C-alpha positions in Angstrom: 77.9 35.2 -1.4 78.4 31.5 -1.3 76.0 31.4 1.7 73.3 33.2 -0.3 73.8 30.9 -3.2 73.5 27.9 -0.9 70.3 29.2 0.6 68.9 29.9 -2.8 69.8 26.4 -4.0 68.2 24.9 -0.8 65.0 26.9 -1.3 64.9 25.9 -4.9 65.5 22.2 -4.1 62.8 22.4 -1.4 60.4 24.1 -3.8 61.2 21.5 -6.5 60.3 18.8 -3.9 57.4 20.5 -2.1 55.4 22.3 -4.8 54.5 19.3 -6.9 53.4 17.3 -3.8 51.4 20.3 -2.5 49.6 21.4 -5.7 50.6 19.8 -9.0 50.5 16.0 -8.5 47.7 14.1 -10.2 47.3 10.4 -9.7 47.5 8.1 -12.8 44.5 6.2 -14.0 46.2 3.0 -12.7 46.9 4.5 -9.2 45.5 2.2 -6.5 42.8 3.6 -4.3 42.9 3.2 -0.5 39.9 3.5 1.9 40.7 6.1 4.5 38.4 6.5 7.5 38.5 10.0 9.2 37.1 9.9 12.7 35.3 12.7 14.5 37.6 15.2 16.1 40.6 14.2 13.9 43.1 17.0 13.6 45.6 17.8 10.8 48.4 15.9 12.5 46.4 12.7 12.9 45.1 12.9 9.3 48.7 13.4 8.0 49.9 10.4 10.0 47.0 8.3 8.6 47.8 9.3 5.0 51.4 8.4 5.5 50.6 5.1 7.1 48.5 4.1 4.0 51.2 5.3 1.6 49.1 8.2 0.2 51.8 10.8 1.1 55.5 10.3 1.7 56.0 13.0 4.3 53.9 13.9 7.3 56.0 17.1 7.7 55.2 18.1 4.1 51.5 17.9 4.7 51.7 19.8 8.0 53.8 22.5 6.3 51.2 22.7 3.5 48.5 23.1 6.2 50.0 26.4 7.2 49.0 27.8 3.8 45.6 26.1 3.3 43.1 26.4 6.1 40.9 23.7 4.6 43.3 21.1 6.1 42.1 22.3 9.5 38.5 21.0 9.1 38.5 17.4 7.9 35.0 15.9 7.9 34.6 12.4 9.4 33.7 9.6 7.1 35.2 7.1 4.7 37.0 8.2 1.6 38.6 6.5 -1.4 41.9 8.2 -1.8 44.3 7.6 -4.7 48.0 7.3 -4.3 49.7 10.3 -6.0 47.0 12.9 -5.1 48.3 16.4 -4.2 48.0 17.8 -0.7 45.6 20.4 -1.9 43.3 17.9 -3.6 43.3 15.6 -0.5 42.6 18.6 1.9 39.7 19.8 -0.3 38.3 16.3 -0.4 38.3 16.0 3.4 36.9 19.5 3.8 34.0 18.8 1.5 33.2 15.5 3.1 32.8 11.9 1.7 30.6 11.1 -1.2 27.4 9.5 0.1 25.6 6.7 -1.6 21.8 6.6 -1.2 20.2 3.2 -1.4 16.6 2.1 -1.9 15.3 -1.0 -0.3 11.9 -2.6 -0.3 10.9 -4.3 3.0 8.2 -6.9 2.3 5.1 -7.3 4.4 5.7 -10.4 6.6 9.5 -10.2 6.6 11.1 -11.1 9.9 14.2 -9.4 11.3 16.2 -12.3 9.9 14.8 -11.6 6.4 15.6 -7.9 6.7 19.1 -8.6 8.0 19.7 -10.9 5.0 18.5 -8.3 2.6 20.8 -5.7 4.1 23.9 -7.9 3.7 23.8 -6.7 0.1 24.9 -3.3 1.5 27.6 -4.8 3.7 25.5 -4.5 6.9 26.7 -7.0 9.5 23.8 -9.2 10.6 24.8 -9.2 14.2 25.0 -5.4 14.2 21.5 -5.2 12.7 20.1 -7.5 15.4 21.8 -5.6 18.2 20.4 -2.3 17.0 16.9 -3.7 16.3 16.2 -4.0 20.0 13.6 -2.2 22.1 16.2 -0.9 24.6 17.9 1.0 21.7 14.8 3.0 20.8 12.4 3.1 23.8 13.2 6.6 24.7 12.4 7.8 21.1 9.1 6.0 20.5 6.3 5.9 23.1 4.6 2.9 21.6 7.6 0.8 22.8 7.4 1.9 26.4 5.4 -1.1 27.6 7.7 -3.6 26.0 10.6 -5.4 27.7 14.0 -4.0 27.0 15.3 -7.5 26.3 12.9 -8.0 23.3 13.6 -7.3 19.7 11.7 -4.9 17.4 10.0 -7.8 15.6 6.6 -6.6 14.6 7.3 -2.9 14.7 9.5 -2.4 11.7 6.9 -1.2 9.3 7.3 -2.6 5.8 7.5 -0.3 2.8 10.1 1.0 0.3 12.7 3.2 2.0 15.6 5.4 0.8 18.6 5.8 3.2 22.2 6.8 3.2 24.3 3.7 2.9 26.9 5.0 5.4 24.2 5.3 8.0 22.9 1.7 7.8 21.4 -0.1 9.6 20.3 2.5 12.1 18.9 4.9 9.5 16.6 2.2 7.9 15.4 1.0 11.3 14.5 4.6 12.4 12.6 5.2 9.2 10.6 2.0 9.8 9.8 3.0 13.4 8.8 6.5 12.2 6.4 4.9 9.7 4.9 2.7 12.5 4.6 5.7 14.7 2.2 7.3 12.2 -0.2 4.3 12.7 0.4 3.8 16.4 -2.1 6.4 17.9 -5.0 5.0 15.9 -4.0 1.4 16.7 -3.6 2.1 20.4 -6.9 4.0 20.7 -9.0 1.3 18.9 -7.3 -1.6 20.7 -8.0 0.0 24.0 -11.7 0.3 23.1 -11.7 -3.5 22.6 -9.9 -4.2 25.9 -6.7 -5.2 24.0 -3.2 -3.8 23.9 -1.2 -2.6 20.9 1.1 -5.6 21.4 -1.8 -8.0 21.2 -2.9 -6.4 17.9 0.7 -6.5 16.5 1.2 -10.2 17.5 -2.0 -11.4 15.9 -1.5 -9.2 12.8 2.0 -10.8 12.4 0.4 -14.2 12.4 -2.3 -13.2 10.0 0.3 -11.7 7.7 2.1 -15.0 7.5 -0.9 -17.2 7.3 -3.0 -15.4 4.7 -2.0 -14.1 1.3 -5.2 -12.4 0.1 -6.2 -9.2 1.9 -9.9 -10.1 1.6 -9.4 -13.3 3.6 -7.4 -11.7 6.4 -10.3 -10.2 8.5 -12.0 -13.6 8.4 -8.9 -15.4 9.6 -8.3 -12.7 12.2 -11.8 -13.3 13.4 -11.2 -17.1 13.7 -8.1 -16.5 15.8 -9.9 -14.1 18.1 -12.8 -16.6 18.4 -10.4 -19.4 19.4 -8.7 -17.2 21.9 -12.0 -16.2 23.4 -13.1 -19.9 23.6 -9.8 -20.9 25.2 -8.7 -22.9 22.1 -5.1 -23.0 21.0 -4.4 -20.9 17.8 -2.8 -23.9 16.1 -0.9 -21.6 13.7 1.7 -23.3 11.5 3.2 -19.9 10.9 4.3 -19.7 14.6 5.9 -23.2 14.3 7.8 -22.1 11.2 9.0 -19.1 13.2 10.6 -21.5 15.6 12.0 -24.0 13.1 13.0 -21.6 10.3 12.0 -24.5 8.0 9.8 -22.5 5.6 7.2 -25.3 5.7 3.6 -24.2 5.4 2.5 -27.5 7.1 4.1 -28.6 10.3 5.5 -32.1 10.9 5.1 -34.1 14.0 8.6 -33.3 15.0 7.8 -29.6 14.6 4.7 -29.8 16.7 6.7 -31.4 19.6 8.6 -28.2 20.2 8.3 -26.9 23.7 8.8 -23.3 22.6 6.3 -20.7 23.9 5.7 -19.9 20.2 4.3 -23.3 19.7 0.6 -22.4 19.4 -0.5 -26.0 19.1 0.7 -26.8 22.6 0.1 -23.4 24.3 -3.1 -21.4 24.5 -3.2 -17.7 24.2 -1.1 -15.5 22.0 2.6 -16.3 21.6 5.0 -14.0 23.6 5.8 -11.8 20.6 5.2 -11.0 16.9 6.5 -13.5 14.4 6.9 -11.0 11.5 6.5 -7.4 10.6 2.9 -7.0 9.4 1.7 -4.4 6.9 -1.3 -2.1 7.2 -3.8 -4.7 5.8 -2.9 -7.3 8.4 -2.9 -4.7 11.2 -6.4 -3.5 10.2 -7.6 -7.1 10.0 -6.4 -7.9 13.5 -8.1 -4.6 14.7 -11.3 -5.1 12.7 -11.9 -8.8 12.4 -14.9 -10.2 10.5 -17.6 -11.6 12.8 -18.2 -15.2 11.7 -19.1 -18.6 13.4 -15.9 -20.1 12.1 -13.3 -21.7 14.4 -11.1 -23.5 11.8 -9.4 -22.7 8.4 -6.8 -24.2 6.1 -5.2 -23.3 2.8 -4.6 -25.8 0.0 -1.5 -25.9 -2.3 -3.2 -23.5 -4.7 -3.9 -20.9 -2.0 -7.6 -21.6 -1.7 -8.9 -21.1 1.9 -11.5 -23.5 3.5 -13.4 -22.3 6.6 -15.2 -24.5 9.1 -17.4 -24.1 12.2 -16.7 -27.5 13.7 -13.8 -30.0 13.9 -15.8 -32.5 11.7 -16.2 -29.8 9.0 -12.5 -29.0 9.3 -11.6 -32.7 8.8 -13.8 -32.8 5.7 -12.2 -29.7 4.3 -8.8 -31.3 4.9 -9.8 -34.3 2.8 -11.0 -31.9 0.1 -7.8 -29.9 0.2 -5.2 -32.6 0.6 -7.0 -35.9 0.1 -6.4 -37.0 3.7 
């Protein structure tokens, strides 16, 4: 008789301890939340250990015992969760079975932004800049996008991350946003490749020049004229002399280069080197790409922009010097 009473008391004591933890507990409003990351292929035992290590539960054995009665504990979904101390086993198990709440973000990528600009914008969503640059490389995406096949694996995706407004899951950044931009560029790529080929140019040539036009010219109506000037200079063996390519080197943000800037021996220095620079200097939008592909036919070889954004065009160096005096009083 005493044995039966003892067993009954033990069962009652265990139930008194176990049942609230398993089902009844509700965290207080002041209960601290802990970030818990469940990795793929995590099992019930590893999840229980993780919960105990973070002080969410006080017994690994208790959670494992509960798992016998609740099959939802057997299928935790990977992800990051905010778990409150004092939650019942059932509530925790159901949360992990359903999966983490996902936050969708919307971000506008501006025409002419560089990879550095985009990395800076993504910092708002806790995206590490180094991680972004490591993923925004050709070798990470070449097998998925044919327009990248001719590019060196060592190069970045500068020029090919199409600017637009995108929505993406925050927990999938930065890969998700990069893929969406490459998908958007892929919609334009066949037309760009075909028309560039007709002109004896490559897609990369078009993207490089478009990236310069995007940074040099604000008004869409002026872009085909400036693109034509750059193609004229390339055809005549003249250096492009683009201040935008100098700024890409110096990161100064200056629209007019200094003598120190112009002394750079970088291959992106289009004052010292003829031909196109080795790669794009920004991510151009559709207007700039179309301007590079369909430049205006003009006799101009020179242009400059004054402080108010007005553009002056010239056929000869003498005319260009006169325009500079008009624009800047030099």
